[in-house]
Residue frames as qw, qx, qy, qz and C-alpha x, y, z in Angstrom:
[[0.655, -0.387, -0.504, -0.410, -16.18, 21.57, -53.48],
 [0.161, -0.398, 0.635, -0.642, -16.87, 21.42, -49.75],
 [0.576, -0.298, -0.754, -0.105, -18.25, 18.62, -47.64],
 [0.296, -0.485, 0.340, -0.749, -20.07, 19.54, -44.46],
 [0.494, -0.243, -0.824, 0.136, -20.63, 17.28, -41.50],
 [0.360, -0.534, 0.109, -0.758, -23.18, 18.56, -39.02],
 [0.358, -0.095, -0.860, 0.350, -23.36, 17.14, -35.54],
 [0.379, -0.653, -0.424, -0.500, -26.84, 17.78, -34.12],
 [0.685, -0.701, -0.193, 0.044, -25.89, 17.22, -30.50],
 [0.082, 0.885, -0.432, 0.154, -22.29, 18.25, -31.03],
 [0.847, 0.076, -0.436, 0.296, -19.17, 16.24, -30.37],
 [0.565, -0.815, 0.032, 0.124, -17.67, 16.73, -26.92],
 [0.585, 0.666, -0.261, 0.382, -14.20, 18.27, -27.25],
 [0.741, -0.595, 0.002, 0.311, -11.25, 17.71, -24.90],
 [0.444, 0.808, -0.173, 0.346, -8.43, 20.26, -25.33],
 [0.779, -0.538, 0.025, 0.320, -5.07, 19.73, -23.63],
 [0.365, 0.863, -0.267, 0.224, -2.04, 22.01, -23.86],
 [0.885, -0.314, -0.014, 0.343, 1.36, 20.58, -22.92],
 [0.171, 0.926, -0.308, 0.134, 4.54, 22.54, -22.37],
 [0.915, -0.268, 0.138, 0.267, 7.99, 20.94, -22.20],
 [0.299, -0.612, 0.484, 0.549, 11.64, 21.44, -23.04],
 [0.629, 0.594, -0.222, -0.450, 11.75, 21.59, -26.87],
 [0.130, 0.460, -0.873, -0.093, 14.31, 18.77, -26.83],
 [0.327, 0.057, 0.897, -0.292, 11.56, 16.45, -25.56],
 [0.561, 0.358, 0.010, -0.746, 8.98, 17.31, -28.25],
 [0.564, 0.286, -0.682, -0.368, 9.69, 14.37, -30.61],
 [0.149, 0.032, -0.941, 0.302, 9.79, 11.92, -27.70],
 [0.348, 0.244, 0.509, -0.749, 6.47, 13.36, -26.47],
 [0.598, 0.332, -0.259, -0.682, 4.81, 13.08, -29.90],
 [0.469, 0.179, -0.854, -0.138, 5.81, 9.42, -30.23],
 [0.051, -0.088, -0.870, 0.483, 4.72, 8.55, -26.68],
 [0.437, 0.243, 0.251, -0.829, 1.45, 10.46, -27.07],
 [0.661, 0.250, -0.450, -0.546, 0.58, 8.41, -30.13],
 [0.486, 0.165, -0.858, 0.030, 1.90, 5.05, -28.96],
 [0.133, -0.141, -0.820, 0.538, 0.44, 5.28, -25.46],
 [0.262, 0.338, 0.419, -0.801, -2.42, 7.78, -25.20],
 [0.501, 0.301, -0.316, -0.748, -3.89, 7.79, -28.71],
 [0.417, 0.063, -0.886, -0.192, -3.85, 4.01, -29.01],
 [0.062, -0.218, -0.844, 0.486, -5.47, 3.60, -25.57],
 [0.319, 0.362, 0.272, -0.833, -8.14, 6.25, -26.16],
 [0.432, 0.234, -0.557, -0.669, -9.00, 4.89, -29.61],
 [0.282, -0.097, -0.954, -0.008, -10.17, 1.66, -27.94],
 [0.108, 0.280, 0.631, -0.715, -12.73, 3.54, -25.81],
 [0.160, 0.638, 0.735, 0.164, -16.40, 3.69, -26.74],
 [0.023, 0.937, 0.291, -0.193, -17.23, 7.14, -28.07],
 [0.370, -0.527, 0.353, 0.679, -13.74, 8.09, -29.32],
 [0.614, 0.751, 0.206, -0.130, -14.01, 9.83, -32.71],
 [0.694, 0.539, -0.075, 0.472, -10.62, 11.36, -33.51],
 [0.543, -0.709, -0.024, 0.449, -7.63, 13.27, -32.18],
 [0.460, 0.818, -0.079, 0.336, -5.66, 16.23, -33.55],
 [0.689, -0.480, -0.036, 0.542, -2.15, 17.03, -32.39],
 [0.305, 0.913, 0.047, 0.266, -0.88, 20.58, -32.96],
 [0.654, -0.240, -0.124, 0.707, 2.57, 22.06, -32.43],
 [0.026, 0.982, 0.125, -0.142, 3.18, 25.76, -31.97],
 [0.748, 0.368, 0.002, 0.552, 6.11, 26.77, -34.20],
 [0.046, 0.785, -0.143, 0.601, 6.38, 30.11, -32.39],
 [0.530, -0.610, 0.438, -0.395, 6.60, 28.35, -29.02],
 [0.589, 0.279, -0.758, 0.000, 8.83, 25.29, -29.34],
 [0.147, 0.033, -0.874, 0.463, 7.87, 22.68, -26.78],
 [0.464, 0.180, 0.395, -0.772, 4.17, 23.60, -26.78],
 [0.154, -0.084, -0.902, -0.394, 1.83, 20.86, -28.02],
 [0.529, 0.068, 0.301, -0.790, -1.96, 20.98, -28.05],
 [0.012, -0.117, -0.968, -0.222, -4.16, 17.93, -28.46],
 [0.537, 0.071, 0.063, -0.838, -7.83, 18.12, -29.41],
 [0.035, 0.046, 0.998, 0.023, -9.83, 14.96, -28.83],
 [0.524, -0.051, -0.211, -0.823, -13.37, 14.51, -30.16],
 [0.143, 0.074, 0.945, -0.285, -15.89, 12.29, -28.38],
 [0.153, -0.432, -0.774, -0.437, -19.38, 11.18, -29.46],
 [0.418, -0.766, -0.286, -0.395, -20.79, 12.62, -26.25],
 [0.136, -0.642, 0.511, -0.556, -19.77, 13.93, -22.86],
 [0.858, -0.288, 0.232, -0.356, -21.45, 10.88, -21.32],
 [0.961, 0.207, -0.113, 0.143, -19.26, 8.42, -23.26],
 [0.388, 0.630, -0.415, 0.530, -16.13, 10.43, -22.58],
 [0.381, -0.575, 0.429, -0.583, -16.97, 10.61, -18.87],
 [0.947, -0.161, 0.063, -0.273, -17.68, 6.87, -18.74],
 [0.644, 0.468, -0.562, 0.225, -14.06, 5.89, -19.34],
 [0.835, -0.447, -0.283, 0.152, -12.87, 3.79, -16.42],
 [0.150, -0.945, 0.262, -0.128, -10.69, 5.93, -14.13],
 [0.761, -0.418, 0.460, 0.186, -8.39, 2.99, -13.41],
 [0.755, 0.432, 0.322, 0.375, -7.69, 2.72, -17.14],
 [0.211, 0.928, -0.027, 0.306, -6.86, 6.43, -17.31],
 [0.490, -0.795, 0.357, -0.018, -4.59, 6.18, -14.28],
 [0.852, -0.100, 0.430, 0.281, -2.77, 3.16, -15.77],
 [0.618, 0.626, 0.229, 0.416, -2.23, 4.90, -19.13],
 [0.054, -0.965, 0.120, -0.227, -1.16, 8.12, -17.42],
 [0.675, -0.610, 0.399, 0.116, 1.37, 6.22, -15.29],
 [0.821, 0.173, 0.389, 0.379, 2.76, 4.45, -18.39],
 [0.394, 0.828, 0.118, 0.380, 3.07, 7.78, -20.21],
 [0.269, -0.922, 0.234, -0.153, 4.75, 9.53, -17.27],
 [0.812, -0.364, 0.396, 0.226, 7.13, 6.60, -16.77],
 [0.734, 0.409, 0.313, 0.443, 8.16, 6.87, -20.42],
 [0.226, 0.867, 0.060, 0.440, 8.48, 10.67, -20.47],
 [0.446, 0.065, -0.479, 0.753, 9.91, 11.11, -16.99],
 [0.272, -0.759, -0.558, 0.196, 7.95, 12.50, -14.07],
 [0.187, -0.823, -0.103, 0.526, 7.76, 16.30, -14.20],
 [0.460, -0.064, 0.500, 0.731, 9.08, 16.54, -17.78],
 [0.021, -0.390, -0.488, -0.781, 6.06, 18.51, -18.99],
 [0.208, 0.234, 0.510, -0.801, 3.22, 20.65, -17.69],
 [0.006, 0.397, 0.844, 0.361, -0.41, 20.21, -18.66],
 [0.268, 0.187, 0.227, -0.918, -3.26, 22.69, -18.99],
 [0.179, 0.412, 0.887, 0.110, -6.72, 21.15, -19.51],
 [0.059, 0.021, -0.150, -0.987, -8.25, 24.00, -21.51],
 [0.401, -0.360, -0.674, -0.505, -11.66, 22.30, -21.64],
 [0.375, -0.416, -0.712, 0.424, -12.05, 22.36, -17.84],
 [0.016, -0.524, -0.326, 0.787, -14.51, 25.03, -16.82],
 [0.329, 0.335, -0.359, -0.807, -15.73, 25.25, -20.42],
 [0.677, 0.261, 0.646, -0.236, -18.20, 23.26, -22.46],
 [0.158, 0.498, -0.554, -0.648, -16.77, 22.85, -25.96],
 [0.700, 0.296, 0.643, -0.094, -18.77, 21.04, -28.64],
 [0.075, -0.211, 0.631, 0.742, -18.02, 20.65, -32.34],
 [0.544, 0.466, 0.489, -0.498, -21.27, 21.27, -34.23],
 [0.734, 0.667, 0.071, -0.108, -19.99, 21.42, -37.80],
 [0.548, -0.398, 0.530, 0.510, -16.95, 20.33, -39.76],
 [0.600, 0.761, 0.003, -0.246, -16.23, 21.62, -43.26],
 [0.647, -0.290, 0.568, 0.418, -13.75, 19.78, -45.45],
 [0.394, 0.677, -0.333, -0.525, -12.46, 20.86, -48.85],
 [0.883, 0.117, 0.454, 0.027, -12.66, 17.94, -51.29]]
């Protein structure tokens, strides 16, 4: 049996790809959850976050963050983002990873989710 969730206006989707030394992957996953995920989950409009690893490319992590709307995502206070980013970078070490914001220049929206029950 399948359950379908349809999102009429679509959920805004933020996609980030990180690359780092594979030795830092576990540290990154912990920091990402403890610092970024916890902070973002407190923001109005946050729905959920997926974290993917690429087994063929050790040290590559992709996060997919779903927001109620682009407006709510864009309304996050920039000082909050800067503070969280600084805390994350302090924990990981400046320059320990690279970041590609795959959503920039695109307009991704989730319009349907299908879940096997």
